[in-house]
MDAnalysis code that builds the backbone (N, CA, C; Angstrom):
import MDAnalysis as mda
import numpy as np

u = mda.Universe.empty(252, n_residues=84, atom_resindex=np.repeat(np.arange(84), 3), trajectory=True)
u.add_TopologyAttr("name", ["N", "CA", "C"] * 84)
u.add_TopologyAttr("resid", np.arange(1, 85))
u.add_TopologyAttr("resname", ["MET", "PHE", "PRO", "ARG", "VAL", "THR", "SER", "VAL", "GLN", "VAL", "GLU", "PRO", "ASP", "TYR", "ARG", "LEU", "LYS", "LEU", "VAL", "PHE", "THR", "ASN", "GLY", "GLU", "VAL", "GLY", "PHE", "TYR", "ASP", "CYS", "ARG", "PRO", "LEU", "LEU", "ASP", "PHE", "GLY", "VAL", "PHE", "SER", "GLU", "LEU", "LYS", "ASP", "GLU", "ALA", "TYR", "PHE", "ARG", "GLN", "VAL", "HIS", "VAL", "VAL", "ASN", "GLY", "THR", "VAL", "ALA", "TRP", "PRO", "HIS", "GLU", "GLN", "ASP", "ILE", "CYS", "PRO", "ASP", "THR", "LEU", "TYR", "VAL", "GLU", "SER", "HIS", "ARG", "VAL", "GLU", "PRO", "ALA", "GLY", "SER", "PRO"])
u.atoms.positions = np.array([
    [94.465, 2.542, 153.800],
    [95.058, 1.769, 153.375],
    [94.235, 1.477, 151.875],
    [94.963, 1.122, 150.791],
    [94.244, 1.212, 149.730],
    [93.425, -0.599, 149.361],
    [92.831, -0.776, 148.553],
    [92.236, -1.869, 148.011],
    [93.234, -3.134, 147.947],
    [92.646, -4.096, 148.051],
    [93.711, -5.477, 147.953],
    [93.287, -5.705, 146.592],
    [94.001, -6.985, 146.176],
    [94.045, -8.132, 145.063],
    [92.935, -8.780, 145.362],
    [92.060, -9.532, 144.529],
    [90.769, -10.086, 144.802],
    [91.491, -11.434, 143.335],
    [91.908, -11.414, 142.183],
    [92.502, -12.299, 141.519],
    [93.388, -11.440, 140.323],
    [94.047, -12.352, 139.596],
    [95.411, -11.921, 138.819],
    [95.545, -12.996, 137.686],
    [95.658, -12.357, 136.450],
    [95.542, -13.043, 135.580],
    [96.668, -12.648, 134.524],
    [97.803, -13.576, 133.828],
    [98.957, -12.898, 133.388],
    [98.421, -12.753, 131.871],
    [99.322, -11.814, 131.679],
    [98.950, -10.690, 130.284],
    [100.103, -11.064, 129.616],
    [100.385, -10.684, 128.372],
    [101.712, -10.408, 127.452],
    [102.350, -9.921, 127.689],
    [103.500, -9.820, 127.667],
    [104.848, -8.854, 127.552],
    [104.933, -8.459, 129.556],
    [104.595, -9.681, 130.432],
    [104.860, -9.512, 131.657],
    [104.119, -8.639, 132.525],
    [103.180, -8.743, 132.413],
    [101.920, -7.658, 132.590],
    [101.070, -8.636, 133.554],
    [100.239, -8.095, 134.290],
    [99.114, -8.746, 135.508],
    [97.874, -7.857, 135.071],
    [97.089, -8.228, 134.465],
    [95.598, -7.935, 135.256],
    [95.150, -8.327, 136.506],
    [94.818, -7.427, 137.258],
    [94.637, -7.142, 138.197],
    [92.908, -7.036, 138.882],
    [92.370, -7.541, 139.534],
    [91.092, -6.984, 140.086],
    [91.339, -7.134, 141.352],
    [90.470, -5.616, 142.093],
    [91.020, -5.341, 143.608],
    [89.481, -5.671, 143.728],
    [89.965, -5.344, 145.559],
    [88.510, -5.511, 146.443],
    [87.374, -4.470, 145.788],
    [88.022, -3.468, 145.582],
    [86.828, -1.900, 145.323],
    [86.285, -2.477, 144.081],
    [86.724, -3.519, 143.269],
    [85.869, -3.847, 141.864],
    [86.628, -3.534, 140.480],
    [87.583, -2.588, 140.975],
    [88.508, -1.907, 139.861],
    [89.790, -2.800, 138.970],
    [89.307, -2.615, 137.931],
    [90.434, -3.518, 137.282],
    [91.530, -2.912, 137.009],
    [93.009, -3.302, 136.810],
    [93.999, -2.568, 136.384],
    [95.172, -3.182, 136.091],
    [96.011, -2.902, 135.009],
    [97.357, -3.583, 134.603],
    [98.252, -2.975, 135.267],
    [99.231, -4.310, 135.621],
    [100.765, -3.736, 136.435],
    [101.575, -4.554, 135.563],
    [102.806, -3.370, 135.008],
    [103.922, -4.112, 134.403],
    [104.783, -4.292, 134.986],
    [105.559, -5.756, 134.706],
    [106.757, -6.364, 135.748],
    [108.054, -6.086, 134.892],
    [107.845, -5.729, 134.133],
    [109.057, -5.656, 133.436],
    [110.067, -4.742, 134.047],
    [109.749, -3.728, 134.578],
    [110.945, -3.474, 135.451],
    [111.645, -3.807, 136.287],
    [110.837, -4.961, 136.913],
    [111.550, -5.848, 138.169],
    [112.228, -6.807, 137.432],
    [112.268, -7.141, 136.464],
    [112.933, -8.254, 135.961],
    [114.228, -8.627, 136.209],
    [114.978, -7.403, 136.080],
    [116.875, -7.353, 136.322],
    [117.232, -6.708, 138.132],
    [116.052, -6.808, 138.737],
    [116.010, -6.900, 140.145],
    [116.404, -8.117, 141.124],
    [117.262, -8.401, 141.743],
    [117.868, -9.373, 142.372],
    [117.040, -10.357, 142.210],
    [115.859, -10.970, 143.210],
    [114.632, -11.980, 143.555],
    [114.055, -11.707, 142.284],
    [113.541, -10.809, 141.818],
    [112.619, -10.986, 140.594],
    [113.184, -11.587, 139.623],
    [114.754, -11.337, 138.969],
    [115.083, -11.625, 138.049],
    [114.612, -13.191, 137.497],
    [114.180, -14.105, 138.653],
    [113.538, -15.160, 137.985],
    [112.313, -15.205, 137.403],
    [111.804, -13.956, 137.589],
    [110.384, -14.043, 136.758],
    [110.647, -13.635, 135.402],
    [111.768, -13.540, 134.699],
    [111.986, -13.430, 133.249],
    [111.659, -15.062, 132.992],
    [111.536, -16.068, 133.371],
    [111.095, -17.466, 133.154],
    [109.939, -17.194, 132.840],
    [109.050, -17.539, 131.569],
    [108.088, -16.773, 131.534],
    [107.076, -18.228, 132.224],
    [107.465, -19.659, 131.898],
    [106.591, -20.623, 132.617],
    [106.551, -20.371, 134.360],
    [107.815, -19.793, 134.666],
    [107.368, -19.526, 136.261],
    [106.701, -18.504, 136.616],
    [106.920, -17.452, 135.304],
    [106.049, -15.849, 135.854],
    [104.568, -15.958, 135.810],
    [104.336, -17.539, 135.086],
    [102.838, -17.656, 135.225],
    [102.547, -18.379, 136.236],
    [103.069, -18.811, 136.772],
    [102.855, -19.406, 138.313],
    [102.263, -18.143, 139.412],
    [101.947, -16.751, 139.091],
    [101.778, -16.173, 139.954],
    [100.032, -16.329, 140.919],
    [100.040, -16.083, 141.944],
    [98.611, -16.902, 142.422],
    [98.716, -15.424, 143.724],
    [97.125, -15.091, 143.963],
    [97.022, -14.371, 145.128],
    [96.971, -14.627, 146.455],
    [98.299, -14.082, 147.266],
    [98.204, -14.698, 148.931],
    [98.075, -13.123, 149.473],
    [97.079, -13.302, 150.494],
    [96.747, -12.328, 151.335],
    [96.519, -10.728, 150.642],
    [95.794, -10.611, 149.633],
    [95.454, -9.400, 148.959],
    [96.627, -9.061, 148.125],
    [97.686, -9.916, 147.868],
    [98.846, -9.313, 147.021],
    [99.282, -10.638, 145.924],
    [99.929, -10.505, 144.882],
    [100.636, -11.465, 143.999],
    [101.811, -12.053, 144.648],
    [101.970, -13.455, 144.573],
    [103.257, -14.026, 144.920],
    [103.400, -15.296, 144.032],
    [104.850, -15.571, 143.907],
    [105.040, -16.649, 142.894],
    [105.731, -18.038, 144.348],
    [105.964, -18.966, 143.494],
    [106.126, -20.290, 144.520],
    [107.543, -19.707, 145.118],
    [108.576, -19.366, 144.894],
    [109.957, -19.065, 145.822],
    [109.601, -17.440, 146.468],
    [108.223, -17.579, 146.680],
    [107.998, -16.390, 147.676],
    [108.299, -15.120, 147.179],
    [108.447, -14.597, 146.078],
    [108.616, -13.296, 145.302],
    [107.616, -12.938, 145.607],
    [107.275, -11.645, 146.133],
    [105.814, -10.682, 145.717],
    [106.147, -9.584, 146.141],
    [105.058, -8.721, 145.360],
    [104.701, -7.559, 145.256],
    [104.192, -6.683, 146.491],
    [104.636, -5.646, 147.043],
    [103.518, -4.994, 147.879],
    [102.230, -4.432, 147.576],
    [100.754, -4.681, 148.029],
    [99.629, -4.825, 147.429],
    [99.411, -3.439, 147.093],
    [100.110, -2.092, 147.909],
    [100.125, -0.704, 147.702],
    [100.401, -0.182, 146.196],
    [101.797, -0.701, 146.256],
    [102.410, -0.792, 145.200],
    [101.426, -0.975, 143.967],
    [100.982, -2.357, 143.612],
    [99.932, -2.730, 142.717],
    [98.957, -1.909, 142.554],
    [98.498, -1.530, 143.712],
    [96.990, -0.523, 143.416],
    [97.570, 1.171, 143.043],
    [98.630, 1.331, 143.448],
    [98.979, 2.788, 142.873],
    [99.666, 3.017, 141.720],
    [100.348, 1.777, 141.536],
    [101.101, 1.878, 140.132],
    [100.159, 1.379, 138.645],
    [99.254, 0.454, 139.031],
    [98.773, 0.089, 137.824],
    [97.364, 1.043, 137.015],
    [98.193, 0.538, 135.559],
    [97.170, 1.257, 135.083],
    [95.572, 1.006, 135.115],
    [94.738, 1.594, 135.797],
    [93.326, 1.071, 135.947],
    [92.686, 1.658, 134.487],
    [91.439, 0.309, 134.183],
    [90.197, 0.610, 133.281],
    [89.127, 0.349, 134.049],
    [88.265, 0.917, 132.815],
    [86.775, 1.114, 133.432],
    [86.411, -0.356, 133.542],
    [85.699, -1.025, 134.386],
    [84.733, -2.013, 133.872],
    [83.732, -2.099, 133.047],
    [83.811, -3.321, 132.468],
    [82.868, -3.735, 131.170],
    [81.235, -2.819, 131.816],
    [80.441, -2.281, 131.219],
    [79.444, -2.004, 131.579],
    [79.159, -0.381, 132.334],
    [80.460, -0.191, 132.814],
    [80.468, 1.646, 133.074],
    [79.770, 2.440, 132.446],
    [79.500, 3.446, 133.171],
    [78.900, 4.770, 132.327],
    [79.956, 5.800, 131.504],
])
């Protein structure tokens, strides 16, 4: 099982900054989802900003969510501040 999300922050251009249970930080680009079915509602930036963490993944008020394994595997991870 991959690490789960502990916090999420909205970034420009429909990206999410994620912190995972193992301490890693990653950026996930949601733009490829915006034309796909239930995710098209995320095009509304005010709605997109309502993202929150639920049970180790990210979700929005109308129950859109993204598989936590997908978030981990497909996110671009960066070194935490202060890493060697």
